C-alpha positions in Angstrom: 52.5 -87.4 -34.9 50.9 -89.1 -32.1 51.6 -87.7 -28.4 53.5 -89.9 -25.7 51.4 -90.4 -22.3 54.2 -88.2 -20.7 53.7 -85.7 -22.6 50.3 -85.5 -22.0 50.7 -85.6 -18.2 52.9 -82.8 -18.2 50.6 -80.8 -20.3 47.3 -81.7 -17.7 49.8 -80.6 -15.0 50.4 -77.1 -16.6 47.0 -76.6 -17.5 46.1 -77.7 -13.8 48.5 -75.0 -11.8 47.5 -72.1 -14.5 43.9 -72.6 -13.6 45.0 -72.8 -10.1 46.7 -69.3 -10.1 43.8 -67.8 -11.8 41.5 -69.1 -9.1 43.5 -68.1 -6.2 44.2 -64.4 -7.9 40.3 -64.2 -8.1 39.9 -64.9 -4.9 42.4 -62.3 -3.7 40.6 -59.3 -5.5 37.4 -60.2 -4.5 37.7 -60.8 -0.8 41.3 -59.1 -0.1 41.3 -55.7 -1.6 44.5 -53.7 -1.6 44.6 -50.8 0.9 46.7 -47.5 0.1 47.6 -45.8 3.4 48.0 -42.4 1.2 44.3 -42.6 0.0 43.3 -43.3 3.7 45.2 -40.1 5.1 43.3 -38.3 2.6 39.7 -39.2 3.3 37.5 -36.4 4.2 36.7 -35.8 7.7 33.0 -34.7 8.5 34.0 -33.0 11.4 37.0 -31.2 10.0 37.2 -27.2 9.4 37.6 -26.7 5.6 37.1 -22.4 6.0 34.3 -20.3 4.8 34.2 -19.4 0.8 35.3 -15.7 0.3 35.0 -13.0 -2.6 36.0 -9.8 -3.1 33.9 -7.3 -5.1 34.9 -6.5 -8.7 34.9 -3.5 -10.8 32.5 -4.5 -13.6 30.3 -2.7 -16.3 26.7 -3.9 -15.9 23.6 -3.4 -17.8 20.3 -4.3 -16.5 18.3 -6.3 -19.5 14.7 -7.2 -18.3 13.5 -10.2 -21.0 10.0 -11.3 -20.7 7.8 -13.6 -23.2 4.6 -12.6 -24.5 2.6 -12.2 -27.1 1.2 -10.5 -30.2 -2.4 -8.8 -29.8 -4.9 -6.5 -31.9 -4.9 -3.1 -30.3 -8.5 -2.8 -28.6 -11.1 -1.3 -30.7 -12.4 2.2 -29.9 -16.3 2.2 -28.8 -18.1 5.3 -30.7 -21.0 6.7 -28.5 -23.9 8.6 -29.7 -23.7 12.3 -29.2 -27.2 13.6 -30.0 -30.2 11.9 -28.7 -33.1 10.9 -31.2 -33.7 8.4 -34.1 -31.2 7.3 -36.9 -32.2 8.8 -40.1 -29.4 8.6 -42.0 -26.2 6.2 -42.4 -23.2 7.6 -43.8 -20.5 4.7 -43.4 -21.9 1.1 -43.9 -20.9 -1.8 -41.2 -17.2 -3.7 -42.1 -15.8 -0.3 -44.1 -12.7 1.2 -43.6 -13.2 4.9 -42.1 -11.0 7.6 -40.9 -11.1 9.8 -37.6 -13.6 12.6 -38.1 -15.5 10.8 -41.2 -19.5 10.9 -40.4 -20.8 7.6 -39.3 -24.9 8.4 -39.1 -27.3 11.2 -38.3 -29.6 11.2 -35.5 -33.1 13.3 -35.0 -35.0 14.5 -32.5 -38.0 15.7 -32.5 -38.4 19.4 -30.1 -42.1 20.1 -28.7 -43.1 24.0 -29.9 -46.1 25.5 -28.1 -49.3 25.4 -30.1 -50.7 28.1 -32.1 -53.3 30.3 -31.3 -55.5 32.2 -33.6 -58.5 34.6 -33.4 -61.3 34.4 -36.1 -63.3 37.5 -37.4 -66.2 36.7 -34.7 -63.2 36.9 -31.8 -63.0 33.4 -31.3 -59.4 31.6 -30.5 -58.5 28.5 -32.1 -55.7 26.4 -30.7 -53.7 24.4 -33.6 -50.9 22.4 -33.3 -47.6 24.0 -34.3 -45.4 22.6 -36.6 -42.9 19.9 -35.9 -38.9 20.8 -35.1 -36.1 19.1 -35.1 -32.9 18.9 -33.8 -30.2 16.9 -36.5 -26.4 15.6 -34.6 -23.7 13.9 -36.8 -22.0 11.3 -35.0 -18.4 11.3 -36.1 -15.7 8.7 -36.0 -13.1 9.1 -32.9 -10.6 6.5 -34.7 -9.5 5.5 -37.8 -10.0 1.7 -38.7 -12.7 -1.0 -39.6 -16.2 0.3 -38.4 -18.4 -2.4 -37.2 -21.8 -0.6 -36.7 -24.5 -1.4 -34.2 -27.4 1.2 -35.3 -30.3 0.7 -38.0 -32.5 3.0 -39.6 -35.1 4.1 -36.9 -33.6 2.9 -34.1 -33.7 5.3 -30.9 -30.6 6.5 -29.3 -29.5 8.5 -25.9 -27.0 10.5 -25.5 -23.6 8.1 -24.6 -24.8 5.0 -26.3 -23.0 2.7 -28.2 -23.5 2.9 -32.1 -20.5 1.5 -33.0 -16.5 0.0 -32.5 -13.5 1.1 -34.8 -11.0 -1.7 -35.3 -7.6 -0.1 -35.8 -5.1 -2.0 -37.6 -2.6 -1.8 -35.5 -0.6 -4.2 -33.2 1.0 -4.4 -30.0 3.6 -6.6 -28.4 1.9 -7.9 -24.3 4.6 -9.5 -22.3 3.8 -10.2 -18.4 5.9 -9.2 -15.5 6.8 -10.8 -12.4 7.7 -9.4 -9.3 11.8 -9.3 -9.8 11.4 -7.8 -13.4 9.4 -5.2 -11.9 11.9 -3.7 -9.5 14.7 -3.9 -12.3 12.2 -1.8 -14.2 11.7 1.2 -12.2 12.3 3.6 -15.1 11.0 2.3 -18.1 12.7 3.5 -21.1 10.6 4.6 -24.1 12.2 1.5 -26.5 12.2 -2.3 -26.5 13.5 -5.1 -28.9 11.2 -7.5 -30.3 11.9 -10.6 -31.2 8.9 -12.8 -32.8 9.5 -16.8 -32.4 10.5 -18.2 -35.9 9.7 -14.7 -37.3 11.5 -11.7 -38.9 14.8 -10.3 -37.3 14.4 -8.5 -34.3 13.4 -4.9 -34.5 12.6 -2.2 -31.8 9.6 -0.6 -30.9 8.8 2.9 -29.4 6.4 3.9 -26.9 6.8 1.4 -24.3 4.5 1.5 -21.3 3.9 -0.4 -18.4 0.3 -1.4 -18.0 -1.4 -2.5 -14.7 -4.8 -4.4 -15.4 -7.9 -2.7 -13.3 -9.4 -4.7 -10.8 -12.9 -6.8 -11.8 -16.2 -6.6 -9.9 -15.0 -10.0 -8.5 -11.7 -9.4 -7.2 -13.4 -6.0 -5.4 -15.8 -8.5 -3.6 -13.4 -10.8 -2.4 -10.2 -8.9 -2.1 -8.8 -11.9 0.3 -9.5 -15.1 -2.3 -6.8 -16.9 -3.0 -5.3 -17.3 -6.7 -3.0 -19.7 -8.5 0.3 -18.5 -9.3 -0.8 -19.2 -13.1 -4.0 -17.2 -12.7 -2.2 -14.2 -10.8 0.5 -14.2 -13.7 -1.9 -14.0 -16.6 -3.7 -11.1 -15.1 -0.5 -9.4 -13.9 0.9 -5.9 -15.1 2.1 -6.0 -18.7 5.1 -4.3 -20.6 3.0 -2.9 -23.7 4.9 -1.8 -27.0 3.2 -0.9 -30.2 4.4 -2.6 -33.7 5.5 -0.8 -36.2 3.6 -0.4 -39.4 6.1 -1.5 -41.4 6.0 -5.0 -39.3 4.1 -8.2 -40.6 2.6 -9.6 -37.3 -0.3 -11.7 -36.8 -2.4 -12.2 -33.2 -1.2 -15.0 -31.1 2.7 -14.8 -32.2 5.0 -15.7 -29.6 7.5 -12.9 -28.7 10.4 -12.0 -26.3 10.6 -8.3 -25.3 14.0 -7.3 -24.3 14.1 -3.9 -22.4 17.0 -2.1 -21.2 16.6 -0.4 -18.1 20.1 0.8 -17.3 23.7 0.3 -17.7 26.8 1.5 -15.8 30.1 1.1 -16.4 33.2 0.6 -13.8 31.0 0.0 -10.9 31.8 -1.9 -7.8 29.6 -5.5 -8.1 29.2 -8.6 -6.3 27.5 -12.0 -7.9 23.9 -11.9 -6.8 24.6 -15.4 -4.6 26.7 -13.0 -2.3 23.8 -10.4 -1.5 20.8 -11.0 0.5 18.4 -8.4 -1.4 18.2 -7.2 -4.9 16.8 -3.8 -5.0 18.2 -0.2 -3.5 19.4 -1.7 -0.3 20.7 -5.7 0.8 23.0 -7.0 3.6 26.4 -9.3 2.7 28.3 -10.9 5.4 31.5 -10.8 6.6 33.4 -13.8 7.5 34.8 -14.1 11.1 38.9 -14.6 11.2 38.4 -16.6 14.1 35.9 -18.4 12.2 32.8 -17.8 14.2 29.7 -16.4 13.0 29.8 -14.0 10.2 28.9 -10.3 10.3 26.3 -8.8 8.6 26.6 -5.5 6.9 24.3 -3.4 5.4 24.8 -2.1 1.7 23.2 0.2 -1.0 22.6 -1.4 -4.2 22.2 -0.3 -7.7 21.5 -2.0 -11.2 21.7 -5.7 -11.3 21.6 -8.1 -14.8 20.4 -11.3 -12.9 23.7 -12.6 -12.6 25.7 -9.4 -10.7 24.7 -6.8 -8.7 26.1 -2.9 -8.4 27.0 -2.0 -4.7 27.0 1.7 -4.3 27.7 2.0 -0.8 29.0 -0.1 2.1 32.0 -1.9 0.5 35.3 -1.2 -1.2 37.3 -3.5 -3.5 39.5 -4.9 -0.5 36.6 -6.1 1.6 36.3 -9.7 1.8 32.6 -11.2 2.2 30.8 -14.7 2.1 30.6 -16.1 -1.7 27.4 -17.6 -0.6 25.0 -16.1 1.9 23.8 -18.2 4.6 21.0 -19.7 5.3 18.5 -18.7 8.7 19.3 -22.2 10.0 23.4 -21.4 9.8 22.8 -17.7 11.3 21.0 -19.8 14.3 23.9 -22.4 14.8 26.4 -19.6 14.6 30.4 -21.2 14.9 28.9 -24.8 14.9 30.2 -27.2 12.8 27.2 -27.0 10.4 27.3 -23.3 9.6 27.7 -21.7 6.4 31.4 -23.2 6.7 30.3 -26.8 7.0 27.9 -26.2 4.1 31.2 -24.8 1.7 33.1 -27.5 2.8 31.5 -30.2 1.1 31.4 -28.0 -2.4 35.6 -27.6 -1.6 35.6 -31.2 -1.3 33.8 -31.9 -4.1 35.9 -29.4 -6.1 
């Protein structure tokens, strides 16, 4: 059915009106946004005083567990030194063989000089003849058990104290480097640690934990003031060492995590570490000023820490309110200025 000219004109007018309304609405949204007076009243005031975030000490249980990354290493070989002087006349144990502590390795012989023999014939003539040689024999024994690596040959000359062999034990240990914070937390090392091998067996306990300090090298002694990078200092730092039990199958180079429980306490007063300046034995907390001025610095005696909370032994009670975050040095200098700790905390409260 054909549309009449009148209806077509009306339809065109309606489309034009609709498009005009849409265009006006777009212009309104783009250039004349609505203003919400309520939102204006809630906008942040940078110069406002929002107070300081504070916290009360809480009674908690705390376990000081120190976790350190490390590797599995073969225990160092034992050097066997000659206990006698002379030449090797007999080898009792072959290179590469398994040997037990106290087993003979080799024998050395030393010739002992003797006085010449003087004889007199029937006519009274004296004759001097060399004396028959005498020898001193010394057997060198193994000082450890393991695989023997012999450095001696038959007929070779040795002096007392010369290295004749090394013995590699069939044992391994876990080595983990400790940083300064961990050293403060491990003041009294326990006997045991828990070892977790990456992609290995279930975690197991090792016994005989010790803290090992590396010996200073000749280069270090010659230039004690020479700077060193963080990695270099860390790689040659103090290490926690724990023997691997004989029933555990391990290999040199395996990556491990060593967990050392260096103390625990129950029902003690604690604060988050963010509220305490210091971590070991002594520290400071900051008591808020009721007038909004500079907080008061208060000394406290500290105990255990787990890296998140710290035990407060003396200096506070459960009702003592302190700042949740210690002020920066710049904040202390500015005192009660609007940009002190209260101002810094105000941003956090506003964001929340």
